[in-house]
C-alpha positions as CSV (number, residue, x, y, z in Angstrom):
1,M,15.5,-14.8,0.3
2,P,13.7,-12.4,2.6
3,T,10.3,-11.4,1.3
4,I,8.7,-8.5,3.1
5,S,5.8,-6.2,2.8
6,L,6.0,-2.6,1.4
7,T,5.1,-1.2,4.8
8,Q,7.9,-3.2,6.5
9,F,10.5,-2.0,4.0
10,V,9.4,1.7,4.1
11,D,9.4,1.5,7.9
12,F,13.0,0.3,7.7
13,V,14.1,2.9,5.2
14,V,12.7,5.9,7.2
15,A,14.1,4.7,10.5
16,T,17.5,6.1,11.5
17,G,20.2,4.9,13.9
18,T,19.6,2.1,16.3
19,P,15.8,2.1,15.7
20,K,16.6,0.8,12.2
21,L,18.1,-2.4,13.8
22,T,15.1,-2.6,16.1
23,R,12.8,-2.4,13.2
24,L,14.7,-5.1,11.3
25,K,14.5,-7.5,14.3
26,Q,10.7,-6.8,14.5
27,I,10.3,-7.6,10.8
28,K,12.2,-10.8,11.2
29,R,10.0,-11.8,14.1
30,E,6.8,-10.9,12.2
31,N,7.9,-12.9,9.2
32,A,8.6,-15.9,11.4
33,E,5.1,-15.8,12.8
34,K,2.1,-17.4,11.2
35,Y,-0.2,-14.8,9.5
36,E,-3.5,-14.4,11.5
37,I,-6.3,-12.4,10.0
38,W,-7.5,-10.9,13.3
39,K,-4.2,-9.0,13.5
40,D,-4.9,-7.3,10.2
41,H,-7.3,-4.6,11.3
42,W,-8.0,-3.2,7.9
43,K,-8.3,-6.4,5.9
44,I,-12.1,-6.5,5.6
45,L,-12.2,-2.9,4.4
46,R,-9.2,-3.3,2.1
47,D,-10.7,-6.4,0.5
48,G,-14.1,-4.8,0.4
49,I,-12.9,-1.9,-1.6
50,V,-11.3,-4.3,-4.1
51,D,-14.5,-6.4,-4.3
52,F,-16.6,-3.2,-4.8
53,H,-14.7,-2.5,-8.0
54,A,-14.7,-6.1,-9.1
55,K,-18.3,-7.0,-8.4
56,A,-20.6,-4.2,-7.3
57,D,-21.2,-2.4,-10.6
58,G,-21.0,0.9,-8.9
59,D,-23.7,0.3,-6.3
60,R,-22.6,2.3,-3.3
61,K,-24.9,0.3,-1.0
62,F,-22.3,-2.4,-1.2
63,F,-20.4,-0.4,1.5
64,D,-23.5,-0.3,3.7
65,R,-23.7,-4.1,3.5
66,L,-20.0,-4.4,4.2
67,L,-20.3,-2.3,7.4
68,A,-23.4,-4.2,8.5
69,G,-21.3,-7.4,8.2
70,V,-18.6,-6.2,10.5
71,T,-19.5,-7.9,13.8
72,K,-17.1,-6.0,16.1
73,E,-18.5,-2.6,17.0
74,E,-15.1,-1.0,17.6
75,K,-13.8,-2.1,14.2
76,R,-17.1,-0.9,12.5
77,R,-16.7,2.5,14.1
78,T,-13.1,2.9,12.7
79,Y,-14.3,1.8,9.3
80,E,-17.3,4.1,9.0
81,P,-15.4,7.4,8.4
82,L,-13.1,5.8,6.0
83,V,-16.0,4.4,3.9
84,T,-17.4,7.9,3.8
85,N,-14.0,9.2,2.6
86,Y,-13.7,6.5,0.0
87,K,-17.2,7.4,-1.4
88,R,-16.0,11.0,-1.6
89,F,-13.0,9.9,-3.5
90,L,-15.2,8.1,-5.9
91,G,-17.5,11.1,-6.3
92,R,-18.8,11.1,-9.9
93,K,-15.7,9.7,-11.5
94,T,-16.0,7.5,-14.5
95,I,-14.0,4.4,-13.4
96,D,-13.2,1.3,-15.5
97,N,-11.7,-1.4,-13.3
98,L,-8.6,-3.2,-14.4
99,R,-7.8,-6.2,-12.3
100,P,-4.4,-5.7,-10.7
101,D,-1.8,-8.4,-10.5
102,H,-1.5,-9.3,-6.8
103,H,2.1,-10.5,-7.1
104,I,3.9,-7.2,-7.9
105,T,7.3,-6.9,-6.3
106,W,10.4,-4.8,-6.2
107,K,13.5,-6.8,-6.0
108,H,17.1,-6.1,-5.1
109,K,19.4,-9.2,-5.1
110,T,17.7,-11.6,-2.7
111,L,15.4,-9.1,-1.1
112,E,11.8,-9.1,-2.4
113,V,9.4,-6.3,-1.4
114,R,5.7,-7.0,-2.0
115,V,4.3,-3.8,-3.5
116,N,1.0,-5.2,-4.5
117,P,-1.2,-2.1,-5.3
118,E,-4.8,-2.9,-4.5
119,L,-6.4,-1.0,-7.4
120,R,-5.8,-0.4,-11.1
121,F,-8.2,1.9,-12.9
122,M,-8.9,3.6,-16.2
123,L,-10.0,6.8,-14.6
124,N,-11.2,9.6,-16.9
125,E,-9.2,7.8,-19.7
126,R,-6.0,7.6,-17.8
127,E,-4.6,4.5,-16.1
128,Q,-4.0,4.8,-12.4
129,V,-2.3,2.3,-10.1
130,I,-3.4,2.9,-6.5
131,K,-2.0,1.8,-3.2
132,L,-4.4,2.2,-0.2
133,Y,-3.3,3.6,3.1
134,F,-5.6,3.4,6.1
135,K,-3.6,4.3,9.2
136,K,-4.5,7.4,11.3
137,A,-0.9,8.6,11.4
138,P,-0.3,11.2,8.7
139,L,2.0,10.3,5.9
140,A,5.4,12.1,5.9
141,K,6.7,13.2,2.5
142,S,9.7,10.9,2.8
143,R,7.4,7.9,3.1
144,I,5.2,9.0,0.2
145,D,8.2,9.5,-2.1
146,V,9.6,6.0,-1.2
147,I,6.2,4.3,-1.8
148,L,5.6,6.0,-5.2
149,L,9.1,5.2,-6.4
150,L,8.8,1.6,-5.4
151,M,5.5,1.4,-7.3
152,K,7.1,2.9,-10.4
153,H,10.0,0.4,-10.4
154,A,7.7,-2.6,-9.6
155,L,5.3,-1.5,-12.4
156,P,7.4,0.3,-15.0
157,A,5.7,2.1,-17.8
158,S,6.5,4.8,-20.3
159,P,6.1,8.3,-19.0
160,G,2.5,9.5,-19.3
161,Q,1.0,6.0,-19.6
162,V,0.4,5.4,-15.9
163,T,-0.2,7.6,-12.8
164,Y,1.1,6.1,-9.6
165,C,-1.2,7.0,-6.6
166,L,-1.1,6.6,-2.9
167,L,-4.6,7.1,-1.5
168,D,-4.7,8.1,2.2
169,V,-8.2,7.0,2.9
170,N,-8.2,8.1,6.6
171,H,-7.4,11.7,5.7
172,N,-9.1,11.7,2.2
173,K,-5.8,12.7,0.4
174,T,-4.4,11.4,-2.8
175,Y,-0.7,11.6,-3.7
176,M,-0.1,11.2,-7.4
177,N,2.9,11.2,-9.7
178,E,3.3,10.0,-13.3
179,N,7.1,9.8,-13.0
180,P,8.3,9.6,-9.3
181,N,11.8,11.0,-8.9
182,D,14.6,8.6,-9.4
183,E,17.0,10.8,-7.4
184,I,16.3,8.7,-4.3
185,L,16.7,5.3,-6.0
186,P,20.4,5.1,-4.8
187,L,19.1,5.5,-1.3
188,L,16.6,2.6,-1.7
189,I,19.3,0.4,-3.2
190,G,21.7,1.3,-0.3
191,E,18.9,0.6,2.2
192,A,18.2,-2.8,0.6
193,E,21.9,-3.6,0.8
194,S,21.9,-2.6,4.5
195,F,18.7,-4.7,5.1
196,L,20.3,-7.8,3.6
197,S,23.5,-7.4,5.6
198,M,21.6,-6.9,8.8
199,W,19.2,-9.7,8.1
200,A,22.1,-12.1,7.6
201,N,23.7,-11.1,10.9
202,V,20.7,-10.9,13.2
203,R,19.6,-14.0,14.9
């Protein structure tokens, strides 16, 4: 059973032509390699944001301490504007943290996609499930639509109960939808079928 990350699957879905095969080969190589923390540039910040809501009781100085603990200057420089943006996102919102399940997946046959939203809030009396995005490259609408729909099907809820959110921390933008459009679900199922077929035939 191939188990891949949300980013890997979305990259595969939005690729067209021969780059799709190239992307699958890359995913297969990545999954065969041992995970190494140093390759995950945003891990400290990602985990720090989760820890802030779990442990910091709203003390924004938590982020100053987090930055001070980043030993590599280049990494700290890339973190600083994103920390500023995240503080802006928080603003004066009333947030009650709900601990998210860290094993949330979307499945199709033997393919398992790790969706794993980092945050789950009661925000101004409405539940929000949030996936964090840190990369500098702007998010295309096609990518946003796929991510929000995968979140919806990995964490199903009655309409109006949950808002699915993709927070682009780098650009300080939030993409929200209570009921992402199922019109592209056949596309995702077709792409999952294609992924499994190619996975079985690529060595």
